[in-house]
N, C-alpha and C positions, 0 to 999 in steps of 0.2 A: 074784468079784463085786467091783466097786469100792466104795469107801467111800460114794460118792454113791448107788450102787444099793442098798446095804444100808440106808442112811438112808431112802430112798424106800419100800423094802419094809416097814421097821418102821413108818413113818408110816401106810402103807396098812392094815397089819394092826391097828394100834391103833384106827384109825377104824372099821374093820369090827367089832371087838370091842365098842366103845362102842355103835355102831348096833345090833349084834345084841342087846345087852342090852335095847334098846327094842323088840325084835321086828321090826326092819327090817334088811334087808341093804343095806349101802351100799357101792358099788363106787367106788374112787378111781382115776382114770386117772393112771398115772405121768407126771410131767412129764419133758420131755427134759432132758439135762444142761445145755443152754444156758439153759433157763428157770429152773433152780434158782438162787436168789439166793446169790451168792458174797460172802464178806466182802471189803470194799474193802481194798486194800493200805494198810496203816497207814504213815503218814509217820513217820520217825524222831522220837523225842521231842526237845523243846526244853529238857529239864530242866537240862542243864548250862549252856546259854546264859542261862537265867533266873537261874541262880546267879552267873554271872560278869559279866552285862551291866553292872551298876553300876560294877564295877571297870574296865571297858573304856571306857565312854562316859558314865558318870554317869547323870543323869536326863534327858539330852537326848533329845528325841523323834527317832525314826528313821522315815524314809519308805521304803516298799518300793521297791526299785531296779529292778523289772522295766522293761525298755526304756530304762533310764538307765545302770545299772551292769551289766555282763556279766562273769561269772566262768566260766572254762572250766577243767575239771579232769576227769581220767578217773573214771568211776563206780567202776571196779574197778582200782586201781593195779597196774601191773606190778611195781614195786619201791617198797615203802613208805618207803624211805630217800631216794628221788629222785622225788618226785611233781611233775610240771610244773603250774604255775598261771599262767594268763593272765587279766589283768583289764583291761577297757576301760571308759571312762565318757565320756558326753557329757551334761552337766547342762542342765536346762531353764531358760528365762527369762533367758538371758544370764549365768547363774552360771558360775563357773570353779572348777576343782578346786584345793584347797589341800593336801590330805593324803589318803592312803589307808592304812587299817590292815587287815592280813590276820590273821584269827583262826581258829584250829583248836580247836574247842570241847574235844575230848577229850585234847589234848596236855597234858603236865605243866605247860608254860608256854604257855597258850593264845594269847597275842599273839605271832605268828610274826615280824612285822616291821611297822614304820610307815615309810611313804615320804612325805617332805615335799618339795614343789616350791618352787623358788626364785622362779619367775614364775607368774602365773596360767595355768592350762591350760584352754583351751576344750575340748580333747579330751585324754584321758589313756589311755596304754597302758603297762602294766607287766607283766613276766613274771619268774618266778623258779622255784626248785625247793625243795621243803620235805620234811620228815619228817612222817609221820603215824603216831601211836602206836597208835590203834585206830579202828574205824569212827567217822566224825565228820562233822559239818557243817563246811564251810570257808566262811568269810564274808569278803566284801570290803566294808568300810565306808568310804565316801567322804565327806570333809568339804568343803563348799563354802566359798567366800570369805566368805559371810555367816554361817557357823557351822552351817548346816543339814546333816543327815546323811542319806545314802542307803545302803541295804544290800541286797546280793544274796548268795545262798548256794548252795552245791553240796554234795551228800552224796557222800563218798568212802569206798569200802570198802578199807581198808588197815590193817595192824597190824604193830607191832614196829619201826616206822621209827626211833624215837628211841633204841632200844637195839641196832639192827643194827650188826654189826662194821664198822669202818672199811674202806674199799676198799684203802688202802695201809697198810703197816706204819709204825710211828712214825718210824723213821730216814728212810724215803723221804719221809714227809710233812714232816719238819723240813728236809730238804735243799731242798725246793721252796717252803718257807713264804713266803707273801707275793708270789710271782711273779704278775704280772698279764698279761692279754691283753685287748685291746679290738678289737671288730669293728664295722663299720658295714654291715649287710646291704644289698646293693644293691637287692634287690627292695623292701624297705621304703621306701627313699628314693624310688624311682620312683612307688610307690603314693601316698606322701604328697604329693609335688609335683604329682601329677595332681589332687588335691583339697586345695589349700592351706588352712590354718587361720589366720585372723587373730587374733593375740594382742596386745592393746594394751600395748606397753612401749617405752621409749625406744630400747632396744638393737636391737629388731627393725624398728621403723618407720624408723630412721635408715639401714638398709641399702638403698642405692639399687637394688640388684639384686633386692630382695624377699627376705623371710625364707624359708628352706627348713625344712621339717619332716623331721627325720632320725630314724633309729633307731640306738641304740648298745647293744652287748652287752658287759658287763663281767664278766670271769671272774677269780677270785682263788684261788690255790692255798692251801688251809688245811684242816686236818682237821675243823674245827668240832666238836670233841668235845662231846657233849651232857651228859656226866657220868653217863649211864646205860649207857654201853658198857663191856664187860668186856675186859680184856687176856686174850687167848686163852692166853698162856703162864703168867702169874702168877695168873690167875683173880681179879684185883683190879679194881675199877672205875677207869676212866681219869678223872682230874679234868676237869671242864668247862673247855674252852678254845676259844673261838669268836670270830669276827668280829662285833662288836656295833655298829660304826659305819662307814659308808661315805659319803663325800661326793664328788660329781662336779661339776666346774665347767668353764666354758668362758670363757677370757679374763677370769678373775677373778669371773665371775658364777656364783653357785651355781645349778645346774640341778636337782639331786636329792640329798636326804640320806636315808639309810636307817639306822634303828635296829633291830637284829635280836637274836634270841635263839637258843636251842638248836634251834628248829624248822627253821632254814635248813639245807639239805643240805651235805654235805662239798663243798669247793671251790665256795663260793657264787657264783652266777651271777645277774646282774640284766640284763634288757633293758628299755629304755624309749624312748619317743618324746620328742623335744624340738625346739623351734624354734631353729635355729642363729642365733647373733648375729654370725656372720661370722668369729670368731676361729679361727685355724688349729689351735689346740691344745686338747685335752681333758685336764684334770687329774683324777686319781683319788687319793683318800687313804682308807686304811682303817686302823682301830684294832681290836685284839683285846682280849680280857678280861685278858690279861697286860700290857697297856699298850704292846705292840709296834706301831709305826707303819710302814705300808707305803704307798709313793706311786709314782706314775708319770705321765709326760706323754706323750700320744699324739696324732699328727697326725689332724685331723678329715678324714675322707673324705666329701666332699660329693657323691660320685657323679659319674656322667657326664651331661652335659646333652645 
């Protein structure tokens, strides 16, 4: 007999005994399993967010981001050390995006990264990969040009991401340290140019051919040690060593700046949409916690027209 059946049987028996004491036989018809009230699925607690909220945004009011800020992440991550996160935003009433902060409530350092845009963004799209240490809410907090905040969240079931062993051994990681690769996905360019976004700025409006909205993907070789990983040979913790600053510019104009922490995955990867100012070169500069500077210049692929 199922637990539901036993509960129904016990309830019927108890009612019959009570009624019998009054000299009356009371028959209770068993309810079907579908009619039995089941406890509603409990939403994961917000306890941690309530504790860290002031440290992240102060006392600034936050507007629910449904329909404004969208965050995509797997409900159950395949690999807790490499969890893909995609955030898009389109703000109401003509507001533009100034900054986006990614927060993982249950990570040792909850603020995973902050992305600051050099020019106002009528639409925003940013993707990256993060580590998640235990089941957690992942939040995208978007700051508009007027200082207002919008937040959306996604619950992700993953654990052990911050302490998971590095994919490469130390020698291999050091041999490739700071090497960069930049891609301009063709599909993103076509989709963007089919629905152009007008962003008021001197650099874009001066382009006689019309500004194009492109997508760039930046990949940097770096172990991004979190300080929580253990050397499998010595059984000692590997000191934290990660990329904490990335700046991307085009023709001297800053497009995006990222300030990151231990939650970014090994070999950090960032993809983002931007409005091209027509310059043929994208410059990328990264700095890690040891003060090492990595830089590269890459031709801008504007796609095929």
